[in-house]
C-alpha positions as CSV (number, residue, x, y, z in Angstrom):
1,P,-66.1,175.1,-173.9
2,A,-69.1,173.3,-172.4
3,A,-69.7,172.4,-176.1
4,Q,-66.8,169.8,-175.7
5,R,-67.7,168.3,-172.8
6,V,-71.1,167.0,-173.5
7,S,-70.4,162.9,-174.9
8,G,-74.3,162.5,-176.0
9,P,-77.0,164.3,-177.2
10,H,-78.6,163.3,-173.6
11,R,-75.9,164.2,-171.1
12,M,-73.5,166.9,-170.0
13,H,-70.7,167.4,-168.0
14,R,-71.1,167.7,-164.2
15,R,-69.5,170.8,-163.5
16,T,-71.4,172.2,-166.9
17,R,-75.2,171.5,-165.5
18,T,-74.3,172.7,-161.8
19,A,-73.0,175.7,-163.3
20,L,-75.7,175.9,-165.5
21,R,-78.5,175.5,-162.1
22,F,-76.1,178.3,-160.8
23,R,-77.1,180.6,-163.7
24,M,-80.7,180.2,-163.8
25,R,-81.4,180.1,-160.4
26,R,-80.0,184.2,-160.7
27,L,-82.4,184.4,-163.8
28,R,-85.0,182.8,-162.5
29,M,-85.8,180.6,-165.3
30,P,-87.5,177.5,-165.3
31,A,-84.7,174.4,-165.0
32,R,-85.5,172.1,-168.0
33,S,-87.2,174.4,-170.4
34,T,-83.4,176.6,-169.9
35,F,-82.0,172.3,-170.7
36,V,-83.2,171.9,-173.2
37,S,-82.8,175.2,-175.1
38,F,-79.2,174.3,-174.1
39,M,-79.2,171.0,-175.6
40,S,-80.0,172.6,-178.5
41,A,-78.0,175.1,-179.0
42,I,-74.9,172.8,-177.8
43,P,-73.1,172.0,-181.7
44,N,-72.8,168.3,-182.5
45,S,-69.2,167.8,-180.9
46,D,-69.2,164.4,-183.1
47,P,-65.5,162.9,-184.2
48,P,-64.5,164.4,-187.6
49,G,-65.8,162.3,-190.2
50,S,-69.4,161.5,-188.6
51,S,-72.6,162.6,-188.3
52,A,-74.9,162.9,-186.5
53,N,-77.5,162.8,-189.1
54,P,-76.5,159.8,-191.3
55,P,-78.6,159.4,-194.7
56,K,-81.2,157.0,-193.3
57,L,-84.0,154.8,-195.5
58,H,-86.6,157.5,-195.9
59,R,-90.2,157.1,-195.5
60,A,-91.6,157.4,-198.7
61,L,-94.1,154.9,-199.7
62,K,-97.4,156.4,-199.6
63,A,-100.7,154.3,-199.0
64,R,-101.2,154.1,-203.1
65,H,-97.9,152.9,-203.0
66,L,-98.6,150.1,-200.8
67,T,-101.8,148.6,-201.9
68,M,-100.3,148.4,-205.7
69,I,-97.2,146.9,-204.5
70,A,-99.4,144.7,-202.6
71,I,-102.0,143.9,-205.3
72,G,-99.2,143.7,-208.3
73,G,-97.2,141.0,-206.2
74,S,-100.0,138.7,-207.0
75,I,-100.7,139.3,-210.6
76,G,-98.7,138.3,-213.3
77,T,-97.6,135.5,-215.8
78,G,-99.1,133.0,-213.5
79,L,-102.7,134.7,-214.1
80,F,-102.0,136.1,-217.8
81,V,-100.6,132.4,-219.1
82,A,-100.6,129.5,-216.6
83,S,-104.3,129.9,-215.5
84,G,-104.9,127.9,-218.8
85,A,-102.6,125.1,-217.5
86,S,-105.2,125.0,-214.6
87,I,-108.0,124.4,-215.5
88,S,-106.8,122.4,-218.7
89,Q,-105.1,120.9,-215.6
90,A,-108.7,120.0,-212.9
91,G,-111.0,121.8,-215.3
92,P,-113.4,125.1,-214.2
93,G,-114.4,124.2,-211.1
94,G,-111.1,122.4,-209.2
95,A,-109.1,125.4,-210.3
96,M,-111.1,128.4,-208.6
97,V,-111.3,125.8,-205.7
98,A,-107.1,126.2,-205.7
99,Y,-107.3,128.6,-206.4
100,M,-109.3,130.3,-203.6
101,L,-107.9,127.8,-201.0
102,I,-104.2,129.2,-201.8
103,G,-105.7,132.8,-201.6
104,L,-107.5,132.2,-198.2
105,M,-103.5,131.1,-197.1
106,V,-101.9,133.8,-198.8
107,Y,-104.6,136.0,-196.9
108,F,-103.7,134.4,-193.5
109,L,-99.8,135.2,-193.5
110,M,-101.0,138.5,-195.1
111,T,-102.4,139.6,-192.0
112,S,-100.4,137.6,-190.1
113,L,-97.4,140.3,-191.3
114,G,-100.0,143.2,-191.2
115,E,-99.8,142.8,-187.5
116,M,-96.2,142.6,-187.1
117,A,-95.2,144.9,-190.1
118,A,-97.4,147.4,-188.2
119,F,-96.6,147.0,-184.9
120,M,-92.9,147.1,-185.8
121,P,-92.4,148.5,-189.4
122,V,-89.0,147.5,-190.7
123,S,-86.8,147.6,-193.6
124,G,-85.9,143.3,-192.6
125,S,-89.4,142.2,-192.0
126,F,-89.9,138.6,-191.9
127,A,-86.1,138.4,-191.6
128,T,-85.8,140.3,-188.2
129,Y,-89.0,139.0,-186.7
130,G,-87.4,135.6,-187.3
131,A,-84.1,136.9,-185.2
132,K,-86.3,138.3,-182.9
133,Y,-89.4,136.0,-182.2
134,V,-88.0,132.4,-183.0
135,D,-83.8,131.9,-182.9
136,E,-81.3,134.7,-184.7
137,G,-79.9,131.7,-186.7
138,F,-83.7,131.3,-188.4
139,G,-83.5,135.2,-189.1
140,F,-80.4,135.0,-190.8
141,A,-81.5,132.4,-192.8
142,L,-85.0,133.9,-194.0
143,G,-82.7,137.0,-194.9
144,W,-80.6,135.5,-197.2
145,N,-83.2,133.2,-198.7
146,Y,-85.1,135.4,-199.9
147,W,-82.5,137.9,-200.8
148,Y,-81.4,134.8,-202.8
149,N,-84.4,134.1,-204.4
150,W,-85.5,137.8,-205.9
151,A,-81.8,137.8,-206.7
152,V,-82.4,135.0,-209.1
153,T,-85.3,136.2,-210.0
154,I,-84.0,139.5,-211.8
155,A,-82.3,136.4,-213.9
156,V,-85.6,134.9,-214.9
157,E,-87.6,138.1,-215.6
158,L,-84.6,139.0,-218.1
159,V,-84.4,135.9,-219.7
160,A,-89.1,136.2,-220.1
161,A,-88.4,140.2,-221.5
162,Q,-86.3,139.2,-224.3
163,L,-88.3,136.1,-225.2
164,V,-91.5,138.8,-225.2
165,M,-89.6,141.1,-227.5
166,H,-89.3,138.5,-229.3
167,Y,-92.9,139.2,-230.9
168,W,-92.4,142.2,-231.7
169,F,-88.6,142.2,-232.9
170,P,-87.5,139.1,-233.8
171,D,-84.0,139.9,-235.7
172,V,-82.6,141.6,-233.2
173,P,-80.9,140.0,-230.5
174,G,-82.2,138.7,-227.0
175,V,-79.2,139.7,-225.2
176,W,-79.3,143.4,-226.0
177,W,-82.8,143.7,-224.7
178,S,-82.2,142.1,-221.8
179,A,-79.2,144.6,-220.6
180,A,-81.7,147.4,-221.6
181,F,-84.1,146.1,-218.8
182,L,-81.5,145.7,-216.6
183,A,-79.9,149.2,-217.0
184,V,-83.8,150.6,-216.5
185,M,-84.3,147.8,-213.2
186,F,-81.2,149.4,-211.9
187,L,-82.5,152.9,-212.6
188,L,-85.4,152.7,-210.4
189,N,-83.8,151.5,-207.5
190,A,-81.4,153.5,-207.7
191,L,-82.8,157.6,-207.5
192,T,-85.5,157.2,-204.6
193,V,-87.4,154.9,-203.3
194,R,-90.0,156.9,-204.3
195,G,-89.0,156.2,-208.1
196,F,-89.7,152.5,-207.1
197,G,-93.3,152.7,-206.0
198,E,-94.7,155.1,-208.5
199,A,-93.2,152.6,-211.1
200,E,-94.7,150.2,-209.5
201,Y,-98.0,151.6,-209.0
202,W,-98.4,152.4,-212.6
203,F,-96.9,149.1,-213.4
204,A,-99.3,146.8,-211.2
205,L,-102.6,149.7,-212.6
206,I,-101.6,148.5,-215.9
207,K,-102.6,144.9,-214.9
208,V,-105.4,145.6,-213.0
209,V,-106.8,147.6,-216.0
210,T,-105.9,144.2,-217.8
211,V,-107.9,142.5,-216.0
212,V,-110.8,144.1,-214.8
213,A,-111.2,144.8,-218.9
214,F,-110.8,141.1,-219.4
215,I,-113.8,140.1,-216.6
216,G,-116.2,143.0,-217.9
217,V,-115.5,141.9,-222.2
218,G,-115.6,138.1,-220.6
219,L,-119.0,138.6,-219.1
220,L,-120.6,141.0,-221.8
221,M,-119.5,138.3,-224.0
222,I,-121.6,135.3,-221.5
223,F,-124.5,137.2,-221.4
224,G,-125.0,137.2,-225.2
225,I,-124.3,141.9,-225.9
226,L,-120.9,141.0,-227.1
227,K,-120.1,138.4,-230.1
228,G,-118.4,135.4,-229.5
229,A,-120.4,133.0,-226.4
230,P,-120.2,129.6,-227.4
231,A,-122.7,128.1,-228.8
232,N,-123.4,125.9,-226.4
233,G,-124.2,128.3,-223.3
234,W,-122.4,127.4,-219.8
235,G,-121.9,124.3,-221.2
236,N,-118.3,124.4,-220.7
237,L,-118.8,124.3,-217.8
238,T,-119.9,120.3,-217.3
239,I,-118.6,119.3,-220.2
240,G,-116.6,115.9,-220.1
241,D,-115.8,115.3,-216.1
242,A,-115.7,119.0,-215.8
243,P,-116.5,120.8,-213.5
244,F,-114.2,118.9,-211.3
245,A,-111.7,117.0,-213.7
246,G,-108.9,114.9,-212.7
247,G,-109.9,114.3,-208.5
248,L,-107.6,115.6,-206.0
249,P,-104.3,115.0,-207.7
250,A,-105.1,117.5,-210.0
251,L,-106.4,119.4,-207.1
252,M,-103.2,119.7,-205.6
253,G,-101.0,120.1,-208.6
254,V,-103.5,123.0,-209.5
255,A,-102.7,124.6,-206.1
256,M,-98.8,123.8,-206.3
257,I,-99.7,126.2,-209.4
258,A,-101.0,129.0,-207.7
259,G,-99.0,128.8,-204.6
260,F,-95.8,130.2,-207.6
261,S,-98.5,132.6,-208.7
262,F,-99.3,134.9,-205.1
263,Q,-95.3,134.5,-204.5
264,G,-94.4,138.5,-204.1
265,T,-97.7,139.2,-201.9
266,E,-95.1,139.7,-198.7
267,M,-93.2,142.1,-200.7
268,I,-95.8,144.5,-198.6
269,G,-93.6,143.7,-195.4
270,V,-90.5,144.9,-196.7
271,A,-91.8,148.1,-197.5
272,A,-93.4,148.4,-194.5
273,G,-89.7,150.0,-193.6
274,E,-90.4,152.8,-196.1
275,S,-93.9,153.6,-196.4
276,E,-94.8,156.6,-194.4
277,N,-97.6,155.7,-192.3
278,P,-97.1,152.6,-191.6
279,R,-99.7,151.6,-188.8
280,T,-102.6,152.4,-190.7
281,T,-101.7,151.5,-194.9
282,I,-99.9,147.9,-194.2
283,P,-103.6,147.5,-192.5
284,R,-105.7,148.6,-195.3
285,A,-103.3,146.9,-198.0
286,V,-103.8,143.6,-195.8
287,S,-107.4,144.3,-196.1
288,Q,-108.0,144.8,-199.6
289,I,-105.9,141.3,-201.0
290,F,-108.4,138.2,-200.4
291,W,-111.0,140.7,-201.9
292,R,-108.8,141.5,-204.8
293,I,-106.9,137.9,-205.2
294,L,-110.9,136.8,-205.5
295,L,-112.0,139.2,-208.0
296,F,-108.9,138.8,-210.4
297,Y,-108.0,135.0,-210.1
298,V,-111.9,133.7,-209.5
299,F,-113.6,135.7,-212.0
300,A,-111.1,135.3,-214.5
301,I,-110.9,131.8,-214.1
302,F,-114.8,131.7,-214.5
303,V,-115.0,133.7,-217.6
304,I,-112.5,131.3,-219.0
305,G,-114.3,128.6,-217.9
306,V,-117.1,129.6,-219.4
307,L,-115.5,130.9,-222.9
308,V,-113.2,127.9,-223.4
309,P,-113.5,124.6,-222.8
310,Y,-111.0,123.0,-220.5
311,T,-110.0,120.5,-223.0
312,D,-108.8,123.3,-225.0
313,P,-105.5,121.8,-226.8
314,N,-104.5,125.7,-226.6
315,L,-105.1,126.0,-222.8
316,L,-101.9,123.6,-222.0
317,K,-99.3,125.9,-223.3
318,T,-97.9,128.0,-220.6
319,D,-95.2,130.1,-221.8
320,V,-94.5,133.6,-222.7
321,T,-93.9,132.8,-226.2
322,D,-97.1,131.3,-226.6
323,I,-99.1,135.1,-225.5
324,G,-101.1,133.7,-229.2
325,V,-102.9,131.2,-227.1
326,S,-103.0,132.5,-223.6
327,P,-106.1,132.5,-222.4
328,F,-107.1,136.1,-222.4
329,T,-105.5,136.4,-225.8
330,L,-108.5,133.8,-226.8
331,V,-111.8,135.3,-224.9
332,F,-110.3,138.7,-227.1
333,R,-110.1,137.3,-230.1
334,H,-113.7,135.5,-229.7
335,A,-114.6,139.1,-229.1
336,G,-113.5,140.6,-232.4
337,L,-110.8,142.0,-230.7
338,A,-107.8,141.5,-233.8
339,F,-104.8,143.2,-231.7
340,A,-105.6,141.1,-228.5
341,A,-101.9,139.7,-229.1
342,G,-100.1,142.6,-229.1
343,V,-101.7,144.2,-226.4
344,M,-101.3,140.7,-223.6
345,N,-98.1,140.5,-225.0
346,A,-97.2,144.3,-223.7
347,V,-99.5,143.2,-220.8
348,I,-96.9,140.7,-220.2
349,L,-94.2,142.8,-220.7
350,T,-95.1,145.6,-218.2
351,A,-95.8,142.2,-215.8
352,V,-92.4,141.0,-216.3
353,L,-90.3,144.3,-215.5
354,S,-92.6,144.7,-212.3
355,A,-91.7,141.3,-211.4
356,G,-87.6,142.2,-212.2
357,N,-88.3,146.0,-210.8
358,S,-90.1,144.4,-207.4
359,G,-87.1,141.9,-206.8
360,M,-84.3,144.5,-206.9
361,Y,-86.3,146.7,-204.6
362,A,-86.8,143.0,-202.4
363,S,-83.6,142.1,-202.2
364,T,-81.9,145.2,-202.2
365,R,-83.7,145.9,-199.2
366,M,-83.0,142.7,-197.4
367,L,-78.8,142.3,-198.1
368,Y,-79.0,146.3,-196.4
369,N,-80.9,144.8,-193.2
370,L,-79.0,141.6,-192.8
371,A,-75.6,143.8,-192.9
372,V,-77.1,146.3,-190.7
373,E,-77.8,143.8,-187.9
374,G,-74.7,142.3,-188.2
375,R,-75.8,139.2,-191.2
376,A,-74.0,140.5,-193.9
377,P,-70.5,142.8,-194.7
378,K,-71.0,146.1,-193.7
379,L,-70.4,147.6,-197.0
380,F,-74.2,147.1,-198.1
381,A,-75.6,149.3,-194.9
382,K,-73.6,152.3,-196.5
383,L,-76.9,154.7,-198.4
384,S,-77.2,157.3,-200.6
385,P,-77.8,160.6,-199.7
386,G,-81.1,159.7,-201.2
387,G,-81.9,156.8,-198.6
388,V,-81.0,154.4,-200.9
389,P,-78.7,151.2,-200.1
390,R,-76.8,151.6,-203.4
391,N,-73.9,148.9,-202.6
392,A,-76.2,146.2,-201.4
393,L,-78.0,147.4,-205.0
394,Y,-75.0,147.2,-207.2
395,A,-74.3,143.4,-205.0
396,T,-77.8,142.7,-206.0
397,T,-77.8,143.9,-209.9
398,A,-74.6,142.3,-210.7
399,I,-75.5,138.5,-209.1
400,G,-78.5,139.1,-211.2
401,A,-76.3,139.6,-214.4
402,L,-74.2,137.0,-213.7
403,C,-77.4,134.2,-212.7
404,F,-78.9,135.5,-216.6
405,L,-75.3,134.8,-218.3
406,T,-74.9,131.6,-217.1
407,S,-78.9,131.0,-219.3
408,L,-76.8,131.8,-222.4
409,Y,-74.1,129.2,-222.0
410,G,-73.7,125.3,-222.3
411,D,-77.0,123.4,-221.4
412,K,-77.4,125.3,-218.8
413,T,-77.2,123.4,-216.0
414,V,-76.5,125.5,-213.9
415,Y,-79.3,128.0,-214.1
416,L,-81.8,125.5,-214.0
417,W,-79.9,124.6,-210.6
418,L,-80.0,128.2,-209.3
419,L,-83.6,128.4,-209.9
420,N,-84.3,125.3,-208.9
421,T,-82.3,126.2,-205.9
422,S,-84.3,129.2,-205.6
423,G,-87.7,127.2,-206.0
424,M,-88.7,126.3,-202.7
425,A,-87.7,129.9,-201.2
426,G,-90.6,131.5,-201.8
427,F,-92.7,128.7,-199.6
428,I,-90.1,129.0,-197.2
429,T,-90.6,132.9,-196.6
430,W,-94.3,132.1,-196.0
431,L,-93.8,129.3,-194.0
432,G,-91.4,131.1,-191.9
433,I,-94.5,134.2,-191.7
434,A,-96.5,131.8,-190.3
435,V,-94.5,130.8,-187.1
436,C,-92.8,134.1,-186.7
437,H,-96.6,135.4,-185.8
438,Y,-97.3,132.8,-184.6
439,R,-94.8,132.8,-181.7
440,F,-95.1,137.1,-181.8
441,R,-98.5,136.9,-180.5
442,R,-97.8,134.0,-177.7
443,G,-94.7,136.2,-176.4
444,F,-96.8,139.7,-176.8
445,L,-99.7,138.2,-174.3
446,K,-97.0,136.7,-172.0
447,Q,-95.6,139.6,-171.5
448,G,-98.9,140.9,-169.9
449,Y,-99.8,142.8,-173.0
450,R,-103.4,143.9,-174.0
451,L,-104.4,143.3,-177.5
452,D,-105.7,146.5,-178.2
453,Q,-102.0,147.6,-177.9
454,L,-101.3,146.0,-181.5
455,P,-102.1,148.7,-184.2
456,Y,-103.6,145.6,-186.4
457,R,-104.8,142.3,-185.2
458,S,-105.0,139.2,-186.9
459,K,-108.6,138.1,-186.2
460,W,-107.8,134.2,-186.8
461,F,-105.3,134.0,-184.6
462,P,-104.2,131.3,-183.8
463,F,-105.9,129.4,-186.5
464,G,-104.7,131.6,-189.1
465,P,-101.5,130.8,-188.5
466,L,-101.7,127.3,-188.4
467,F,-103.6,126.7,-191.1
468,A,-101.6,128.7,-193.6
469,F,-98.2,126.5,-191.9
470,A,-99.9,123.3,-192.8
471,L,-101.4,123.8,-195.8
472,C,-98.0,126.0,-197.4
473,A,-96.6,122.3,-195.9
474,A,-98.6,120.3,-197.8
475,V,-98.2,122.5,-200.9
476,A,-94.3,122.9,-200.4
477,L,-93.7,119.3,-199.8
478,G,-96.0,117.9,-202.6
479,Q,-94.7,119.7,-205.6
480,D,-92.8,117.4,-207.0
481,Y,-95.0,113.8,-205.3
482,Q,-96.0,112.1,-208.1
483,A,-92.2,111.7,-208.5
484,F,-92.6,109.3,-205.9
485,L,-95.4,107.1,-207.2
486,A,-94.1,106.4,-210.2
487,D,-92.0,102.7,-210.5
488,K,-88.7,104.1,-210.9
489,I,-88.0,107.4,-208.5
490,D,-86.1,109.7,-210.8
491,W,-83.7,110.7,-207.1
492,T,-82.0,113.6,-209.5
493,G,-85.4,115.6,-210.5
494,V,-86.8,114.9,-206.9
495,A,-83.3,116.3,-205.8
496,A,-83.2,119.4,-208.0
497,T,-87.1,120.1,-206.5
498,Y,-86.1,119.9,-202.8
499,V,-82.5,121.3,-203.2
500,G,-83.9,124.4,-201.8
501,L,-85.1,122.6,-198.3
502,P,-81.7,121.6,-196.8
503,F,-79.7,124.5,-198.2
504,F,-82.6,126.7,-196.1
505,L,-81.9,124.7,-193.0
506,A,-77.9,124.8,-193.6
507,I,-77.5,128.0,-193.6
508,W,-79.7,127.6,-190.4
509,L,-78.5,125.2,-188.3
510,G,-74.5,126.5,-189.5
511,Y,-74.8,130.3,-188.2
512,A,-76.8,128.9,-185.3
513,L,-74.1,125.8,-183.9
514,V,-71.5,128.8,-185.2
515,R,-72.9,131.7,-183.2
516,K,-74.5,129.2,-180.5
517,C,-77.8,130.9,-181.0
518,R,-80.8,129.3,-179.1
519,L,-84.5,129.3,-178.8
520,V,-85.9,133.0,-178.1
521,R,-88.1,132.5,-174.5
522,Y,-91.0,134.6,-174.7
523,E,-89.8,136.4,-171.8
524,D,-87.6,137.7,-173.7
525,M,-88.9,139.1,-176.5
526,D,-87.9,142.5,-178.0
527,I,-91.6,144.4,-177.8
528,A,-91.2,146.4,-174.7
529,P,-89.6,149.1,-177.0
530,W,-92.1,149.0,-179.6
531,I,-94.8,148.9,-177.4
532,E,-93.2,152.8,-176.0
533,R,-92.5,153.8,-179.2
534,N,-96.5,153.5,-180.2
535,A,-97.2,154.6,-177.4
536,T,-95.9,158.0,-178.0
537,H,-95.9,160.7,-181.0
538,E,-95.2,158.5,-183.4
539,A,-99.6,156.9,-182.7
540,T,-100.5,159.7,-184.4
541,E,-100.2,160.3,-187.9
542,K,-97.9,163.6,-188.9
543,A,-95.4,161.9,-186.3
544,D,-95.9,158.6,-187.7
545,A,-94.8,160.4,-191.0
546,G,-91.7,161.9,-189.6
547,Y,-89.8,159.2,-187.7
548,P,-87.0,158.3,-190.1
549,A,-87.2,154.1,-191.3
550,Y,-86.3,151.7,-188.6
551,V,-84.1,148.6,-188.9
552,A,-83.9,146.6,-185.9
553,R,-80.6,146.3,-184.2
554,P,-79.8,142.1,-183.6
555,A,-81.8,139.8,-181.2
556,N,-79.2,137.8,-179.4
557,P,-76.7,139.6,-180.2
558,T,-73.4,137.2,-180.0
559,P,-69.3,138.0,-180.4
560,G,-68.6,139.5,-183.1
561,A,-72.2,140.7,-184.5
């Protein structure tokens, strides 16, 4: 039968085509339309056990999900708890300048990522871009580095969750709370990507409402509408060495705190592979990041700086167990809100769950993408009928749980080293995004394409990625600069701080040596297929929402890849 002679969706045996043309001439029918009709009528000829339509990642994340993922990634305990220490260290003016500077860096990084993600919306995000536009080993190392970072972060959030719950239930063993929250995170990610998106939307919305309410209450206090304003008016902004206390070293220290606070905003790139219409939703979400950061962080720090003197010793407490002296709690109490501590504890619990939920999603999708591209075991590339990489989810959940268990036994040495190894990972990811974008844009122009062919264009190229790379490198390398200024250098502490950097380089160079990878030339970059894809029916919103999520094949294929 003709159906058995079809070897692919666009091929047909020679004798079948000849017979078909003969019959079409007799029937005097248009050849092309009849050929298409005939091909659509041919049944699937794949061998038993295979499927012409295997499960794929579902493009189910809407614009509101992506916007909240981007916002939620920048709001967490770094704002609710650690912002007090930032003000105490550098004064209100120094803290605002540091957060604005790091916020500008993050904005440039997100515009860089947005340009690549809108052009090539894949679940591997910067790991795929690294392999295609820099070097295959670079992409391999970025992917595994990112997966490991968020897998360990799950353990960190489980530890934080039990500390938060201790506020309400001091007699319940913390490990039970951690187990319950791990199960919740797993279920939110195991059903569908829509489940993750909805959960993250509401988690982020709670945080946003809290920050907006805080700024509103604070401004009402400052202008005398609510009680609790300091007797010296705006004097807290200039008390002692304020507004800039501690000079440049303090500013540098707060910049590092801000860098950790903003980590997670790059998750919008991973989510692009499952967004409903990435060529419009990604640019929209990216364009809002800078102003949201300005509103949430700078305004919040301004309110705290006016209402609470930077010399207040309560601002130095940065642990989640110190929620009673969180700067947010202090301001709410000054306004006469007696229930402030309980409310802020609930909000911080939401932030913890949000970080764990997002971390599980990001690490699962990254492991899945590595498997599809041939850089991880193939069993992690299997999808459930709902489009969820369940095997990758099982592995990520298991690793997160094992890392958490190391915090329960002994002197926590293993747990602390796991944390230290992942501490540099977020900055390495940001550096990788800047490098990928710089080379992508150069290759795009080198191959003769026009900038108006990009769905979204980063306006500040090349200044944006170069500025972001330089500042990110300075912040990453300066994390423990005080150690080098001491009379005796604590080499153990230095190694613990910077171990993530040689760990990344070892993975990159090891893979490059084994696979004999080399830097991708601008002329060889995989750009043309995506130009064609964007220029055809996927360029329209209707078609774009319909095509399945795409995971790129390996760049620079090597034997066994």
